[in-house]
C-alpha positions as CSV (number, residue, x, y, z in Angstrom):
1,M,-16.7,-151.7,23.3
2,P,-19.8,-150.1,24.9
3,Q,-20.5,-151.1,28.1
4,Q,-24.5,-151.9,29.7
5,I,-27.0,-150.3,28.3
6,T,-30.3,-150.1,29.6
7,L,-33.2,-147.9,28.1
8,Y,-36.1,-147.0,30.6
9,A,-39.5,-146.2,27.9
10,T,-42.6,-146.6,26.7
11,D,-44.7,-148.2,24.1
12,F,-46.6,-145.1,23.1
13,S,-43.8,-142.6,23.4
14,P,-42.5,-141.7,20.0
15,Y,-39.5,-140.2,22.0
16,S,-38.8,-143.7,23.3
17,H,-39.3,-145.0,19.8
18,S,-36.4,-142.9,18.4
19,V,-34.2,-144.5,20.5
20,D,-35.5,-147.9,20.1
21,I,-35.1,-147.3,16.8
22,A,-31.1,-145.2,17.0
23,L,-30.0,-148.9,19.0
24,L,-31.5,-151.4,16.6
25,E,-29.8,-149.5,13.8
26,A,-26.9,-149.7,15.8
27,G,-26.5,-153.4,16.8
28,A,-26.8,-152.3,20.2
29,K,-27.1,-154.8,22.7
30,Y,-28.9,-153.5,25.5
31,T,-32.0,-154.1,28.3
32,R,-35.7,-152.8,27.2
33,Y,-37.6,-152.2,30.5
34,E,-41.2,-150.2,30.3
35,I,-41.9,-147.9,32.4
36,D,-45.8,-147.4,33.4
37,L,-46.3,-143.3,32.9
38,M,-49.4,-143.6,34.6
39,N,-47.7,-145.6,38.1
40,K,-43.8,-145.0,37.5
41,P,-41.8,-146.6,39.6
42,S,-40.3,-144.7,43.1
43,W,-36.9,-146.5,42.5
44,F,-36.8,-144.7,38.7
45,V,-37.4,-140.9,40.1
46,A,-35.1,-141.5,43.0
47,Q,-32.3,-143.5,40.8
48,V,-32.9,-142.8,37.1
49,N,-34.4,-139.7,36.0
50,P,-35.7,-137.4,38.6
51,I,-37.9,-135.6,36.6
52,A,-39.8,-138.9,35.5
53,Q,-39.8,-138.7,31.7
54,V,-38.7,-141.3,29.0
55,P,-36.5,-142.2,27.6
56,A,-34.1,-142.6,29.7
57,M,-30.6,-144.7,29.9
58,T,-28.0,-145.4,32.2
59,Y,-24.5,-146.9,30.7
60,G,-21.6,-148.3,31.9
61,G,-21.1,-149.9,36.2
62,P,-21.7,-153.2,36.7
63,D,-24.9,-155.5,34.6
64,V,-28.0,-155.7,37.7
65,P,-31.6,-155.5,37.1
66,P,-33.5,-152.9,35.6
67,E,-35.1,-151.8,39.2
68,Q,-31.9,-151.8,40.4
69,P,-30.0,-149.2,39.1
70,S,-26.7,-148.9,40.1
71,P,-24.7,-145.2,41.3
72,D,-21.9,-146.3,39.3
73,S,-24.0,-146.1,35.9
74,I,-23.9,-142.9,34.4
75,K,-27.7,-141.7,33.9
76,L,-28.9,-139.8,30.6
77,R,-32.0,-139.0,29.8
78,E,-33.9,-135.8,26.5
79,S,-34.2,-138.1,23.4
80,Q,-32.1,-136.2,21.3
81,L,-29.7,-135.9,23.7
82,L,-29.6,-140.1,24.1
83,L,-29.6,-140.2,19.7
84,Q,-26.3,-138.2,19.3
85,F,-25.1,-140.6,22.2
86,V,-26.1,-143.7,20.5
87,A,-24.7,-142.5,17.3
88,D,-21.3,-141.5,19.5
89,L,-20.7,-144.7,20.5
90,F,-21.5,-146.4,17.9
91,P,-19.6,-144.7,15.2
92,E,-19.6,-147.8,13.0
93,A,-23.0,-147.7,12.0
94,R,-22.9,-144.1,10.7
95,L,-25.7,-142.6,12.2
96,I,-24.5,-139.3,12.1
97,P,-21.7,-138.1,9.5
98,E,-18.6,-137.7,9.3
99,D,-18.6,-134.6,7.7
100,P,-18.9,-130.7,9.9
101,V,-21.0,-129.4,7.5
102,L,-23.3,-132.7,7.1
103,R,-23.4,-133.0,11.2
104,A,-24.6,-129.5,11.7
105,K,-27.5,-129.7,9.1
106,V,-28.9,-133.3,10.9
107,R,-28.2,-131.4,14.4
108,F,-30.4,-128.1,12.6
109,F,-33.3,-130.5,11.3
110,M,-33.4,-131.9,14.8
111,D,-33.3,-128.6,16.2
112,I,-36.4,-127.3,14.3
113,V,-38.0,-130.6,14.9
114,R,-37.9,-130.0,18.6
115,T,-38.2,-126.2,19.2
116,K,-41.0,-125.5,16.1
117,F,-43.0,-129.1,15.1
118,V,-43.2,-130.5,18.6
119,P,-45.0,-127.4,20.3
120,A,-47.1,-126.4,16.9
121,W,-48.3,-130.1,16.3
122,Y,-48.9,-130.4,20.5
123,G,-50.6,-127.4,20.5
124,H,-53.1,-128.1,17.5
125,F,-53.7,-131.5,18.7
126,R,-54.2,-130.9,22.5
127,G,-54.8,-127.7,22.0
128,G,-57.2,-126.6,19.7
129,K,-54.8,-124.0,18.5
130,P,-55.0,-123.1,14.5
131,A,-53.2,-125.5,12.0
132,E,-50.8,-123.0,10.7
133,P,-48.1,-123.0,12.4
134,F,-48.0,-127.1,12.2
135,I,-48.1,-126.8,8.6
136,G,-45.6,-123.8,8.9
137,A,-43.9,-125.9,10.5
138,L,-43.5,-128.8,8.2
139,E,-43.0,-126.6,5.4
140,E,-40.2,-125.2,7.0
141,L,-38.6,-128.9,7.6
142,Q,-39.7,-129.7,4.1
143,A,-37.1,-126.9,3.4
144,L,-34.0,-128.7,4.0
145,L,-34.6,-132.0,2.6
146,P,-32.2,-132.3,-0.3
147,P,-34.3,-133.4,-3.5
148,S,-34.4,-137.3,-2.4
149,G,-33.1,-139.4,-0.1
150,F,-33.0,-138.4,3.6
151,V,-31.9,-135.5,5.4
152,V,-28.3,-135.5,4.6
153,G,-29.1,-137.7,2.0
154,E,-28.3,-140.9,3.7
155,W,-30.1,-142.2,7.2
156,S,-29.4,-140.5,10.0
157,I,-30.8,-139.4,13.4
158,A,-32.1,-136.5,12.0
159,D,-34.8,-138.5,10.4
160,I,-35.4,-141.3,13.5
161,A,-36.4,-138.0,15.2
162,F,-38.5,-136.6,13.2
163,V,-40.7,-140.5,11.9
164,T,-41.7,-141.4,15.2
165,I,-43.8,-137.9,15.8
166,L,-45.0,-137.7,12.2
167,A,-45.9,-140.7,11.8
168,R,-48.3,-140.7,15.0
169,A,-49.0,-137.4,13.8
170,E,-50.3,-138.9,10.1
171,I,-52.9,-141.7,11.9
172,I,-54.0,-138.8,14.0
173,L,-55.4,-136.8,11.9
174,E,-56.7,-140.0,9.5
175,L,-58.7,-140.4,12.8
176,D,-60.0,-137.7,12.5
177,H,-61.5,-137.4,16.3
178,P,-63.1,-134.4,17.4
179,L,-60.0,-133.6,19.8
180,S,-59.1,-130.0,21.1
181,G,-62.2,-128.5,19.2
182,W,-61.4,-129.6,15.7
183,S,-64.1,-128.8,13.4
184,D,-65.8,-132.0,11.7
185,G,-63.8,-132.8,8.5
186,E,-60.2,-130.9,9.7
187,G,-57.8,-133.9,9.9
188,E,-59.4,-135.2,6.6
189,M,-58.4,-131.7,5.3
190,I,-54.6,-131.9,6.5
191,I,-54.4,-134.5,5.7
192,D,-55.2,-134.0,1.9
193,M,-53.0,-130.8,2.1
194,L,-50.4,-133.4,3.0
195,H,-50.7,-135.7,0.1
196,G,-50.9,-132.2,-2.5
197,H,-48.4,-131.2,-4.2
198,R,-48.0,-128.4,-2.0
199,F,-46.4,-131.5,-0.1
200,A,-45.0,-133.8,-2.5
201,R,-41.3,-133.6,-1.2
202,L,-42.2,-133.9,2.0
203,A,-44.9,-136.6,1.6
204,Q,-41.7,-138.6,-0.5
205,Y,-40.3,-138.3,2.3
206,H,-42.5,-139.7,5.0
207,R,-42.9,-142.7,2.7
208,D,-39.0,-143.7,2.6
209,L,-39.2,-143.1,6.6
210,V,-41.7,-145.5,7.2
211,E,-40.4,-148.3,4.7
212,R,-37.6,-148.1,7.0
213,P,-37.1,-151.6,8.3
214,S,-36.5,-150.5,12.1
215,F,-39.3,-148.3,11.7
216,K,-41.3,-150.8,9.8
217,S,-39.9,-153.8,12.9
218,T,-41.1,-151.2,15.8
219,F,-44.0,-149.2,15.0
220,D,-47.6,-150.9,14.9
221,N,-50.3,-149.1,13.7
222,V,-52.9,-150.3,15.7
223,N,-51.0,-150.2,19.1
224,H,-50.0,-146.5,18.5
225,R,-53.6,-144.7,17.5
């Protein structure tokens, strides 16, 4: 049986959200502790995650208050590692396929999200860089999708790793704020492109993603704008 799990997270983090979804899908019993990123507790940095980021997790050891993490528990961090850890810890949840080829496809998709999509999105949204790398990353991810269903047909951690960022990106684009040097109407232009023929498969995939009960029950559009 899995041992104690404490997730240190914040509501505004898509990466925290993804681990929440994985634990919910797994039916895991866990304690969630909200970390104030503007005022991180000193004990969190000293005893849980020295780089002071969320999500982070303690696993095993005695069942203690989250504010008093045990030195006997294992400390884990980085959302994609945590997703794979949850999938391995709860194999009955089938969050990653048993077939080694499909497992490789899951990990490859997650790697594209991490190394190409996320940097391109933040570069555009926060840095005012051109949208082309962001659009190109979406095209690359779309090309990896099967004709229907999720990344490997059935729901997996690959889908969990992507949906929490994609959903937030679409909300920000819909708001069309003039952030980081965006020109007027740029967000609306990109949204129209994403809803058009060029991204028809990705649009259907996105609709399937956000209809997943574990996502719907943990995501509030207003709170994540």
